[in-house]
C-alpha positions as CSV (number, residue, x, y, z in Angstrom):
1,M,63.8,364.2,57.5
2,A,61.6,367.4,57.7
3,P,58.4,367.3,58.4
4,L,56.0,367.9,55.5
5,G,53.5,370.5,55.4
6,I,50.3,370.4,54.1
7,I,47.9,373.2,53.3
8,A,44.9,371.4,53.6
9,G,41.0,371.8,52.4
10,L,38.0,370.0,52.4
11,G,37.9,365.8,51.8
12,E,40.2,362.4,52.3
13,L,42.8,363.5,50.3
14,P,44.7,365.7,53.0
15,V,44.1,362.8,55.3
16,Q,45.3,360.6,53.4
17,V,48.2,362.4,52.1
18,A,48.9,363.1,55.9
19,E,48.6,359.2,56.7
20,A,51.3,358.3,54.3
21,A,53.6,360.8,55.5
22,L,53.7,359.5,58.8
23,E,53.8,356.0,57.5
24,R,56.9,356.8,56.1
25,G,58.7,358.7,59.0
26,Q,58.4,362.4,57.7
27,G,56.0,363.8,60.2
28,V,53.3,366.2,59.0
29,Y,52.2,369.7,59.8
30,V,48.9,370.3,58.5
31,L,47.8,374.2,57.9
32,R,44.0,374.1,57.9
33,L,42.5,376.7,55.7
34,R,39.6,378.3,57.7
35,G,36.5,377.9,56.0
36,F,37.0,374.1,55.2
37,E,38.2,372.3,57.9
38,E,38.0,368.6,57.5
39,A,37.3,367.4,61.1
40,A,39.5,364.1,60.1
41,L,43.0,366.6,60.2
42,E,42.6,367.6,63.9
43,R,44.5,364.6,65.1
44,F,48.0,366.0,63.4
45,P,50.3,368.6,64.5
46,G,48.9,371.7,63.1
47,E,46.6,374.7,62.9
48,V,43.9,376.8,61.1
49,S,44.6,379.6,59.3
50,G,42.6,381.9,57.3
51,I,43.2,382.0,53.6
52,A,45.1,385.2,52.8
53,E,47.1,385.0,55.9
54,I,50.2,384.2,53.6
55,G,52.7,386.1,56.3
56,K,51.5,384.0,59.4
57,A,51.4,380.4,57.1
58,F,55.3,381.3,55.9
59,K,55.8,381.4,59.6
60,A,54.0,378.6,60.6
61,F,55.8,376.4,58.4
62,R,59.1,377.2,59.1
63,N,58.5,376.8,63.1
64,A,57.8,373.6,61.5
65,G,60.7,372.5,60.4
66,C,58.9,372.1,57.0
67,E,61.0,371.9,53.7
68,Q,58.6,370.4,51.5
69,I,54.8,372.3,51.0
70,C,51.3,369.8,49.4
71,F,48.1,371.4,48.6
72,A,45.5,369.1,49.1
73,G,41.8,369.1,49.4
74,I,38.8,370.7,47.8
75,V,39.2,374.8,48.6
76,K,35.8,377.1,46.8
77,R,37.6,380.0,45.0
78,P,37.1,382.8,48.3
79,D,35.1,385.7,48.4
80,F,38.3,388.5,47.9
81,K,35.9,390.8,49.3
82,A,35.6,389.1,52.1
83,L,39.3,388.2,53.0
84,K,40.2,389.2,56.1
85,P,44.9,389.2,54.8
86,D,47.6,389.4,57.3
87,M,50.2,391.9,55.9
88,K,51.6,389.3,53.9
89,G,48.5,388.7,52.1
90,M,47.8,392.1,51.5
91,S,50.7,392.7,49.5
92,L,50.3,389.5,47.9
93,L,46.2,390.2,47.2
94,P,46.3,392.5,44.0
95,K,48.3,389.7,42.2
96,A,46.2,387.2,43.4
97,I,42.9,389.4,42.1
98,A,45.1,389.6,39.4
99,A,45.4,386.0,38.4
100,A,42.3,385.4,39.7
101,R,40.7,386.7,36.6
102,K,42.6,384.9,34.2
103,G,40.7,381.9,35.7
104,D,41.7,379.1,38.2
105,D,44.8,377.7,37.0
106,A,46.4,381.2,36.9
107,L,45.2,381.9,40.7
108,L,46.6,378.3,41.7
109,T,50.0,378.9,39.4
110,F,50.1,382.0,41.5
111,M,50.2,380.4,44.8
112,I,52.3,377.5,44.7
113,S,54.9,380.5,43.0
114,V,54.4,382.9,46.0
115,F,55.5,379.7,48.4
116,E,58.5,378.9,45.9
117,D,59.6,382.3,46.1
118,E,60.2,381.7,49.7
119,G,62.1,378.8,49.7
120,F,59.7,376.1,49.6
121,E,59.6,372.9,47.4
122,I,55.8,372.3,46.4
123,I,55.3,368.5,46.0
124,G,51.8,366.9,44.5
125,A,49.4,364.6,46.0
126,D,50.5,361.8,44.3
127,V,54.4,362.4,45.0
128,A,53.7,363.0,48.4
129,A,51.3,360.4,49.3
130,G,52.6,358.1,47.0
131,R,49.8,355.1,46.7
132,L,47.0,357.2,44.5
133,E,47.9,357.8,41.1
134,A,45.5,356.5,38.9
135,P,47.0,353.2,36.9
136,E,45.5,352.5,32.8
137,G,43.0,350.5,31.7
138,L,40.2,348.5,33.8
139,L,40.9,348.9,37.7
140,V,37.8,347.1,39.0
141,G,33.8,345.6,38.0
142,P,32.8,344.7,34.8
143,Q,34.4,345.2,31.2
144,P,33.1,348.1,30.2
145,S,30.5,347.4,26.9
146,D,31.3,348.4,23.9
147,A,28.5,351.3,24.4
148,A,30.2,352.4,27.5
149,M,34.0,352.1,25.8
150,D,31.9,354.9,23.3
151,D,30.9,356.6,26.5
152,L,34.2,357.0,27.9
153,K,36.1,358.2,24.9
154,K,33.2,360.9,24.2
155,A,33.7,362.2,28.4
156,A,37.0,362.4,28.0
157,H,37.4,364.6,24.7
158,V,34.3,367.5,26.4
159,A,36.1,366.8,29.7
160,R,39.5,367.7,28.0
161,E,38.5,370.3,25.8
162,I,35.8,372.2,29.2
163,G,39.7,371.8,30.9
164,R,41.1,373.7,28.4
165,L,38.9,376.5,28.6
166,D,39.3,376.4,32.6
167,I,35.9,375.6,33.1
168,G,36.0,372.2,34.5
169,Q,37.5,368.7,34.9
170,G,34.2,366.2,34.3
171,A,31.6,365.1,32.0
172,I,28.9,363.1,31.9
173,V,27.8,361.0,28.7
174,A,25.4,358.5,28.3
175,N,24.5,356.6,24.9
176,G,26.8,359.5,23.7
177,L,24.4,362.1,24.7
178,V,26.3,364.9,26.8
179,L,24.3,364.9,30.1
180,C,26.5,367.2,32.7
181,V,29.6,369.0,31.7
182,E,31.4,370.2,35.6
183,A,32.0,373.9,36.5
184,Q,32.2,375.6,39.6
185,E,30.3,373.6,41.4
186,G,32.7,370.8,41.5
187,T,32.0,366.6,40.9
188,D,29.8,365.6,43.3
189,E,27.2,368.9,42.8
190,M,27.5,367.6,38.7
191,L,25.9,364.2,39.8
192,K,23.4,365.3,42.0
193,R,22.5,367.3,39.1
194,C,22.1,364.2,36.5
195,A,20.4,362.5,39.0
196,G,17.5,364.8,39.0
197,L,17.7,364.3,35.0
198,P,14.2,361.9,33.3
199,L,15.0,358.7,33.3
200,E,14.7,358.7,29.5
201,I,18.0,359.9,29.6
202,R,20.2,358.7,32.2
203,G,20.8,355.3,33.7
204,S,19.0,354.1,37.3
205,E,19.9,351.5,39.9
206,T,18.6,348.3,37.8
207,E,20.0,349.9,34.8
208,R,23.2,351.5,34.6
209,L,24.1,353.5,32.0
210,G,26.6,356.2,30.7
211,V,29.6,357.2,32.7
212,L,31.3,360.2,34.3
213,V,35.2,361.2,33.1
214,K,37.6,363.0,35.2
215,C,40.7,364.5,33.5
216,P,43.1,367.5,34.5
217,K,42.4,370.8,32.5
218,P,45.6,370.0,29.5
219,Q,47.2,373.5,30.7
220,Q,47.2,372.6,33.9
221,E,49.7,373.0,36.9
222,R,49.9,369.4,37.8
223,R,51.0,369.4,41.5
224,I,48.0,370.9,42.5
225,D,44.1,370.3,42.1
226,L,44.2,366.8,39.9
227,P,41.2,365.1,39.7
228,T,40.5,362.9,42.2
229,I,38.2,360.1,42.8
230,G,36.8,358.7,46.1
231,K,34.1,357.0,48.3
232,K,31.6,359.8,47.5
233,T,32.7,360.1,44.0
234,L,31.2,356.4,43.8
235,D,28.3,357.2,45.6
236,G,26.9,359.8,43.0
237,A,27.8,357.9,40.1
238,A,25.5,355.0,41.6
239,A,23.1,357.0,42.4
240,A,22.6,359.0,39.2
241,G,22.5,355.0,37.9
242,L,26.0,355.2,35.8
243,A,27.2,352.1,35.3
244,G,30.9,353.5,35.8
245,I,33.9,355.8,35.9
246,G,36.8,356.6,33.9
247,Y,39.8,358.6,34.3
248,E,43.1,360.0,32.7
249,A,45.8,357.1,33.3
250,G,48.8,359.3,35.6
251,G,46.2,362.4,35.7
252,A,44.4,361.4,39.0
253,L,44.3,360.2,42.2
254,I,42.4,357.7,43.6
255,V,42.1,357.9,47.3
256,D,42.5,354.7,50.0
257,V,42.4,352.9,46.8
258,D,41.8,349.5,48.3
259,T,38.4,351.1,49.7
260,V,37.3,352.7,46.6
261,K,37.8,349.0,44.9
262,A,35.7,347.2,47.8
263,H,33.1,349.7,47.0
264,A,32.7,350.3,43.4
265,E,32.2,346.1,43.7
266,A,29.4,346.5,45.8
267,L,27.5,349.2,43.7
268,G,28.6,347.5,40.3
269,L,30.3,350.5,39.0
270,F,33.6,350.1,36.8
271,L,36.7,352.2,37.5
272,Y,38.9,352.4,34.1
273,G,41.8,354.8,33.4
274,L,42.2,355.8,29.7
275,P,44.9,356.7,28.0
276,Q,46.6,360.3,28.3
277,D,46.1,362.6,25.9
278,K,49.1,362.6,24.0
279,G,48.0,366.0,22.5
280,A,47.6,368.0,25.7
């Protein structure tokens, strides 16, 4: 079995993908993106590469014998003026910039097409890990109250609407009031922002209120950048006084589900899978 190539950013997700590949005997080659190197990935075969060193990436994966590539981990949009592309990257840079002007989804779709044009098969982290997809219904924690269910539905609607506009993937709602929406700062920073809001409109450690919901953008390429929930997400939700976290069933990844479930129980949070949006 040819080793799995991983283009890796920060966070737990690329580690989970790499470990899953090794467990099934596939092997891995991890290309850690410079500026977004996850220390936990250093134990896997691979190297560090600049975001715009596309030719280097092609050569590294081919030399390693990779046929499938998985994009995993947190990578912020680069400053294109500061990039140091190799020759292949230089030839692709104008198209990448043009795609980026249309939004993150267009940029990610373009990057997938670049690797597919070179003969690589792109697979999603859910397929690569085989154990991350989030199920429908109550996954862990107390059953959401009627008020919390209403907040879940409203937050999901808001998250999908900002997703249609290519803004973000998450929203926080408490008692029907939209407290925060996710943009370029990401989920963790949004949760910190929520934790700084007045207690009159949000919950607390002793009286939890409100929910975070993460949904994929309706139009996005689902092989890359699916919403991810891990221990850090739970910690941020608890610090913000939230009662729980919702996600679109089949449209989110839960990193190390057993650990996440145990951590949610310890924090008193629920995790709830909402039905997919049939109109998406």
